[in-house]
C-alpha positions in Angstrom: -8.2 -14.0 16.3 -8.7 -13.6 12.6 -11.3 -10.9 11.9 -14.1 -11.0 9.3 -12.0 -8.9 6.9 -9.6 -11.8 6.4 -12.3 -14.1 5.2 -12.1 -12.8 1.6 -8.4 -11.9 1.7 -7.1 -15.2 3.2 -9.8 -17.9 2.9 -7.4 -20.8 3.3 -5.9 -19.3 6.4 -9.3 -18.8 7.9 -10.4 -22.3 7.1 -7.2 -23.7 8.7 -7.7 -21.6 11.9 -11.4 -22.6 12.0 -10.5 -26.3 11.8 -7.9 -25.8 14.5 -10.5 -24.1 16.7 -13.1 -26.7 16.2 -10.6 -29.4 17.0 -9.7 -27.7 20.2 -13.4 -27.3 21.2 -14.0 -31.0 20.3 -11.1 -32.1 22.4 -12.1 -30.0 25.4 -15.9 -30.6 25.4 -15.8 -32.0 28.9 -14.1 -28.9 30.4 -15.9 -25.9 31.7 -15.6 -22.9 33.9 -16.7 -23.3 37.5 -18.0 -20.3 39.4 -17.9 -20.4 43.2 -19.5 -17.8 45.4 -17.4 -14.6 45.2 -16.0 -13.7 48.6 -16.2 -10.0 48.0 -13.4 -7.7 49.2 -11.7 -4.7 47.6 -8.9 -6.6 45.8 -5.3 -7.1 47.0 -4.2 -4.2 49.1 -7.7 -2.6 48.9 -6.9 -1.4 45.3 -10.5 -1.6 44.0 -12.9 1.3 44.2 -15.9 -1.0 44.7 -16.4 -4.4 46.5 -16.4 -7.5 44.3 -19.6 -9.5 44.0 -21.2 -12.0 41.6 -22.7 -9.1 39.6 -19.3 -7.4 38.9 -17.5 -7.7 35.6 -13.9 -6.6 35.9 -11.8 -5.9 32.7 -8.1 -5.6 32.8 -6.0 -4.3 29.8 -2.4 -3.9 28.8 -0.8 -2.6 25.6 2.7 -2.2 24.3 3.9 0.0 21.4 6.1 -1.8 18.9 9.7 -0.9 19.2 12.1 -0.8 16.2 9.4 -1.2 13.5 7.7 -4.0 15.3 3.9 -4.1 15.6 2.3 -3.0 18.8 -0.1 -5.4 20.6 -2.7 -5.3 23.3 -4.6 -7.7 25.5 -7.7 -7.8 27.6 -8.9 -10.1 30.4 -12.5 -10.1 31.6 -13.2 -11.5 35.1 -16.7 -12.3 36.2 -17.3 -13.4 39.8 -13.6 -13.9 40.3 -13.1 -16.2 37.3 -11.7 -15.2 33.9 -14.2 -15.5 31.0 
């Protein structure tokens, strides 16, 4: 996502991305996340140190260093009650 520092450096790009985002939100206004009761457990193969529940926020991350002068990148996924948010 474009950060605040780009607002003054690339205002046209920020405006274009903002319109795109608003269009997406408008087109998907009837969609939502549905949370069911979390069944608990310790993950697949018992890999979690604590049991899942509706008060647990899990965050998973991954990163890759750029090879051959390419930029590195990273990603995060937050899961609340068994659903990504």
